[in-house]
Steps between C-alpha positions, in 0.01 A plus 500: 500500500684230688293186548379195316190351356390169648238254376255376759273207414152513649230226508202720570291650216616842384157635595581427862822701482316793345202490737685721758684829460855481382771479770800729505777431258506418126375181340320388190313217338465392138153479351604344169595676173621850596276525806639567852371599846762735654496589863708813572499747792182343640314542161374219276539557128374270216675531164367359169263242648350250253282273718221404262446319175417802295743412225383136480148635444621752248706255296293184533501297177803680354851379426616645831227432756683647795423210734671537842793276578458597868193600697478844658659484848228719640163635400487872441242559776724313745777759466437712808664804657610625155605870485599529137447297177729575217489410129811543288304494169169412345550145385236279662752292703606826664178701503237232539124572487447170680727596790491877558134548582471238773839586640413871523155427634651289782742792580297819478785698642741394223605721210587379149819622339531472122683661206351830400479370143259223615252723689181385328597136498585515871162654578311250272678191627497585868147636516617742759437868543751749360579637844658166585728509191853639514656552156873514459752533218861410449757680722228604740538435877201491733486453877156348556578451868769657726823299473397314176611634164414357159679608181381402150756383251459447128450147368526367143254218424655440240536868414472827685146624413323825588150630448415812304595715795835337541413293808666159523274199459732257682656576839705344777497612865777559753377465856704652775460490880756540776783494244392167342412510131315244294461544124217328317590562132159422360502310172817604329790416272848664496499852342763771475512697818322249722789435736592870512141588583464252786852516638448819708234318695755227597240223549594233754243258355374482147191314386547420129299299238699222336270338245710639211394576147381270218472631145188297421329666800624852429365462146155426647500799741622303807792718617779340707731588786855458625662164467636351829855580382398860418328540837815382676719732301282800571479415871874481514543829313271668762695344784185337638557243770206283407298423188167326520416362158127492417251491209538130452281190555162649418435458122673211322558693176682787665717387794848396605570167656582476873805286403643775274445765764663292770793412272568867427464585867769247585753682283422851637767614742450872533119486554305251704229365255181356641222349288162634608291227668163497672490390859813706582531811696796707386617697804774767531730447793721796592865424567 
């Protein structure tokens, strides 16, 4: 779709911007880690929100205490007018028991979308009723509202994993409205067939994690993601116009530096690379 993504700096607190219904058009905000608020077709979607200190409480006193490097840009209960909440997988920084219950309580109309393989975890961590839960699997497309389609893609974090019924544990989502497509890969590394799987969706914007992989973390059950160079390569292979690099700056043991992301962005010529930042509204402007 012809157009461009522009960065708009705002001084007001994010809660003020989310206190009223979304305007027409497409825009999004970064919540830290892999979390985003997407506004598309007059609907407000929240993807992978981690807005608590659940992991700091869980890992207090350990070698990796999971202390935040940045505060949450908004409280869960301050996210208003939310129509859908989506989790890509069941790791706590993507399906957070400290975020989902207050977020869903503040938005009683909202549904929770999660991988079918994580049904019980989604129910337990959200505290919501099953009739508010929408379960999806890879290659499935749903249309939760007229004019808004969401397609689940496979993700490898760091491997493709399925449950006993063959449902994928890790997913990404392609969001489409009015011919514009945004792909949130979920936590993922390159795997055979990834580009071929996503290419038919022709995403204009890709939201990709760039914290990379570290052997010492993988050996201790801390899976990694794309490196910034891998993310740029995949975005280029997909023909995406814009890449927003995320999953950085939250935990000091598992991040990528802003300097390295910006240096790689400066050498990208086929795809416009933006480092996800709080206090920025990313808005799509049609040509």
